[in-house]
N, C-alpha and C positions, 0 to 999 in steps of 0.2 A: 645515501645512508638510513637504516630504519630509525622510528620517532624514539620517544621513552618509553612507549611499550615494546618493542622489539618489533615493528609493523612496521614493511616496507612505507615507503610514503606516499599513496594513492592518490588519486584526485578528478577532477571533473574528465579528463581523458581515458581512464583507464575503463577496461573492459574486462565483462566474468571471468574469462578467463587469465585475463593477469591475476585480479584479486583471486581465486582459486589456486596459483598454483601450487601446485603442492602440498593441497589440500586431501586427507585424503577422511572420505564422507562413507566408508564400507560401512551399515551396518546402523544407520541413520536412519530415520524416516524423517518427509519434508512435503510437507499438504502446501500447495500453489494454488491459488484461485483464482480463475481466468485466463485457462491454460489454451481460448480455441484462434490466440493469435498477440501478435504482439511482445511486449515485455515478458507475461505468462510462460510464452512458449519458450523465451532462449536463457527465463530462470529457470524450471524444472530440465531443459539440455545438459546446463550448464551445472547441474548440479546430480542430474544420474550420473556425467560424464564422469565424476569424482564418485561412483559404486554409493549415492543415496537412493532410497529405495525413496521414487516422489508420487505425490497421489494429488494427480490433478484432476480440479474441480471447475464443471464448467456447464453453462443452459446448453448449450448444444453439443450434444455428444456425437455425433457427426462432421460437423464441421472440426471437432477434439480433436478426433482420434487425425483428421488430415492432415492438423497444423503441428500436429505429437510425433507427426513421422520421426520427426531426426533427431529429438531426444529420446524416442526409441533405438532407433541406430547409435545414436551414442552413449546409453547405457552402458558401464563394464565395473572392474572390478566389485560386481556384488550387486550393482545397481539394477533398477528398473522403474520402469512407469508402471501405472493405469489408471483411472478416469473412474470419476464419479461423476451424478448428473445434479448442480444445483444451481438451482433460478434463484439470486439473492434481493430479487425483485418479487415473491413469495416467499412468507413468512412460512408454508407447506410444506413448502422444497427444503428452502434452508432446515428445517426443526427436521425435517425425514433425512436428508441427507446426512444432518449430524446426529442421531439417534442412532442408524446403522450403522456409524463409524465407532459412538460409544460400545453398541452391544458385541463389536468383531472387538473391540477390547486391546486393540495393540495402541502402542504409545508412538509419543509422534516424540521428537525434537525439536520440526521449527515447523510453524506455520507460519505463510507469507500471505496476508490479502492482497493482492494484487488485481484484480477484478476492478471494474468502476467503467462509468457512463460521463458525461462529459457534457457541459454547454446543450442540452435536448431540449426542445420545444416541452411545455409544460407536459407534461403525464404522468398520469399517479402509478406506484406500482397494486400489484393485485387485494390491497390492503390499502390504498386508500391513503398512502402515505406521497408526500412530493418525488418522485424519477430517483433524482441523485443523493437527496437525504438516506432514501427509503432504500435504495441502492448501495449505495456509498456507506452511508453509515447503518442504518438498521438493522440490513441484513447481516453484514458482518460483524453485527454487535449481538445479534443473539447466536448466528454460528458460533463467533471463537467460545463465546464465552458455555452455549452447551459442549463442547469439548476441551474443555479448561481442564476435566479429566483425564484424558488421556497424554495433556504435557507433564514427562518427567522432569525431574529435577536437572536443569542446568538450559531448559531448550528457552527456546527464545518465540516471541511470537512480533513480527514485522507489518507495520501498517502503511497500504502505500499513502502517500499524503501530495500535496502540490504546495507549489510556489503559490498555488494559487487562493490558499488560504488568505495574503495577503490582503486580497479585494473583503471578505465580510466575514465577518463574527458570526459565530450561529445566532440565531434564534428563536431563543424559548418559547416566549409567547404565540408565534406562526411561527411553526415551522416547516411545515408545507402548504406557506402562502396562499392561505384560503382567502386571508384579507393583502395581504400586500402584493400589491403588480409586483408579477411575475418576471423576472431577468436569469438569464438562462447563467450567465457568469456568473451571476451574487448568488445563484443558489448549488453552484458549482464551489464558490469560495466557501461555502456555508457549511460543504462537506466536507470537505480537505479540513479546516478546521475543526470539524468532530469525530474525523480521522485521530488525528494527535492528541485532541484531548483524549480519546480512548485511551488510545498506547498508554498515554499521562496516568490513565486512572486505572488501568487490568496492571499496569509494572506494580502500582502501589498494594493492589490487591494478592501480588502472587510472589514476591519477590525474596518475601520470606523463606516459601520451601522453592527459589532456585530458578522458579520460573520470570525471565524479562519478557520487560514489550520495548517495543520503539517506533519512530517513526518515519520513515524518506520522504524526500523530497527526489525522485528518479533524474529530473531535468527535461529540460525542451526535445518530444521526442514528436515524430509523426508515425504514430499508429494510427491504429484501428479509435484508437477512444475519442479522435477527431471526424468521427461520421458521421456527425450532427453538420459540418463544419464545409461548405466549398470549398474549392482549391481555390477561387476567389475573394473568400471567407477570410482562408487563412494567409494569401498573402495580403493583404491588408492591414490584418491586423499582425502579420512580421512588418511590415513598412512603416505601422504608426509606431512602434515599438520598437525599431532603430532611428525612428525618429528625435524620440524621443530623447534617444540614449546618446543619439548626436547631439542636442542641444547640450545637455550636458558632457560635452568633451570623452565616451567612455566610447567603447568598442560593440560594433552590432549583437546581437545575440544570432544565439552558433545554435544549431540542431545538435543532438547526439543522434549517433547512431542507436540504432536497440541491446547490442550490448553493449553500450557504454550506458544507458538507459537502467539497463537491469543490474548493473555491477555492483550500487548502494543496495537493492536489498540484500543482495548476497554478501557483502561486505559486514554489514550490522548484522546478517542474521549469525553466522561462521565463524568469518575471519576476527572483528573490530571487539574487543575485550568486552561483555557483555554490562560489567559497573560503567565502562565507558558511554555506553550506548542506552544502557535500560533509563527508561520515560523523559529521554530525549527527543530531539528531532536532529537526524541527518540529512546529507547532499554532499557532491561529489564524492565520493565515501570517507566521507570527515565530519565530525559531532558539529552543528550549528552552537556558534558562540557568540551569535551576534542576536542582540533580544532587544528591539526598538519602535517604537513605535514613531520612527523618523522616517523616512525617504530610506527605504528600501528599492530596490530596483532593479530589473532580471538579470544583471550582471555580477551585483556586489555580493546576495546571497542572504540569508537572516531567516529569522520567525518573530511572528507576532508574539507579544508578553501574551497576551488574552490568548493564543491555542497551545499555550504551556503552562496554562494558571490550574494549578493543583484545586483551590478549590472552586474552579468552571467547570471543572474535568468533572469535580465530583457531582454539581448541580447537573450537568446533561447526562452525566450514569442514571436519574434520579430518574430525568425524566424520560430517558430512554425505553427502561424500565416498564414505566407508564402506558408509554406509546406502546410498547409491544402486550403489555398483560404478563409480563415473565420477570421473576428478581433473582434476579444473581445476587451473588457476594461481592 
């Protein structure tokens, strides 16, 4: 039965193909970052299969070309796939990629900021930022703002966040762990909180011209995002999580498939009503209504108040501008 918006009631197990069933994207231009593996590849494939022209951005073009073979094969109804080079850990690359797109002048209907890094050792970007904050947030912050003139009325920006945001708020005093002892999961949580706050602030700036932004949690999926975790690390993490859930009398945590993980991105990007998702946090193909400082575990879902706080979003925006040396509207 359709919901109050006339939409099918999608959920945690919905796949990209189920979400996009009957959707015609011919004539739409979509940009997806991180198309060399995992969710980015599946997102590009699903959109191209519905007729969209997909611009896939990746740091390693050779790897992306191989990974995107399925997307090329799936493209139909006028859809197509092209690749651009984008290294989010190097602002020179970010600015160059954005400038080339703007110079070409072709409009965009959807940008999905999918690329990211998770729980890596303490590393620095080319510009000296902590790797997760610099890549996941600052790289996308500069890139999306620079290509914003290409977003036509009715378009959307989808920022991939994570339930990991629940573990850490942003730290505006020491965003690069220059004084704070480094913890890879805390750094990941900070960067994912930043992704949500970016969507809140971007949506506020562009909604009057018909451009909306939202943040999504794809779910737990075993992809190359976890490349810095050994199999033993992953198994230990999952066992600890399930022990905690069992103690609360809750079912174990389950991993989504890649098509299930990418479903919320395409749902928020082209299926859900823009007014429903704009400036919000989504998971399991739904807009999250649970906003609490209380107990939130991996089964319940929900978002921390600090991650959707408009005032906090504005402070992060100003800090981000100062860090990259560039101002945006």
